[in-house]
N, C-alpha and C positions, 0 to 999 in steps of 0.2 A: 142637528146640521141637516140641511136639505140636500139631497143628492138627486140631481135630475139632469136631463139633457141640456147643454149649454144653449142659451138664446142666441139668435142670430143665423146668419148664413153658415151652413157647415163648410168645412175646409175641403179642399180639393181631393185630398188623400182619403178623407172620410167618405166622400161620395163615391170615389173610385172603388174603395174596398167594401162598400155596403153589400150585405147579402140579405135577401128578403127572408123573413121569418118562414115562409112556407118552403123555401129550398133547403132549410136545415132540418126539418122535420124527419125526413127519412134517414138522414145520417144519424141523428140523435137517436132515433129508434133502433137502429142497427147496433150502436154502441150500448144501449140499454139491453138489448137482447144478448149481446156478447158478454156483458157483465153478469147477467142474471142466470142465463142458461149454460154458458160455456166457461164460467169462472174467470173472466178477464180481471175481475176486481181482486182475485185471491192470488195473483202471481207474486211469488216471494223470491225471485231470482236475485242473486247478489251482483252478477256481472251485467253490463249494459247489453252485451251480445245475446246473453241468455234470455233476457227480458224481451229483446227484439224478435228472437226466434219463437218465443212463446205467443207474442202478439200476432206475428205473421202466421203461425199455425192456426191460431183461433180465426183470423180472417180467412184463411184458406177453408176451414171447416164451414164457415158462414156461406162462402160462395158455393161450395159443393152442396150444401143443402138447398140453396136457391136453384142451382141447376138441376137437381134431382126432382124438384117440384115442377120445373118447366119441361123436362124431357117427355113425359107422357102426352102432354099437349101437342108437342112437336111431333111426336110419332103418330098420333091419331090424324093430324093434319096431312102428314106425308101419305099415310094409307088412304085418306079421303081423296087426295089428289090423284094418286095411282089408280084408284078405282074409277074415279070420273074420266080420267084419260082413256082407259081401257073400255069403258062402256061406250063412250063416244066413238072409239075406233071400231067397236063391234057394230054399232049402229050403222056406221058407214059401210061396212063390209055386207050387212044384210039389207041394205037400201032403205033402212027405217029412218023416218024424218027425225032430224037432230032436234029435239025440243030444248036440249041444254043450251045450244048456241042461239036459238031463236029467243029464248027467255033473256040471255045475256045481252042481245043486241037491242032489244026493245026497251 
């Protein structure tokens, strides 16, 4: 038996609910990571509420791991902006030509 996409024009609901394959890749990747690294595929809870809480906890851990990866970059950018601000301010106090703004305006 041949199973394939039906011929002809797609229905309006199929077009409205269509998700491009590239949009699903990050989502599927996170589910794979949750199953292999954090044991989402080994949940043996008997009650629906317990299963929901396990899944929510694993999703929380995934978000915390992602946030801890982004925190050092954010901290470095804040330090860089702080230093740039104070260097420009000091340059103005000592009447030194402000090369930073000259470069930014050209």
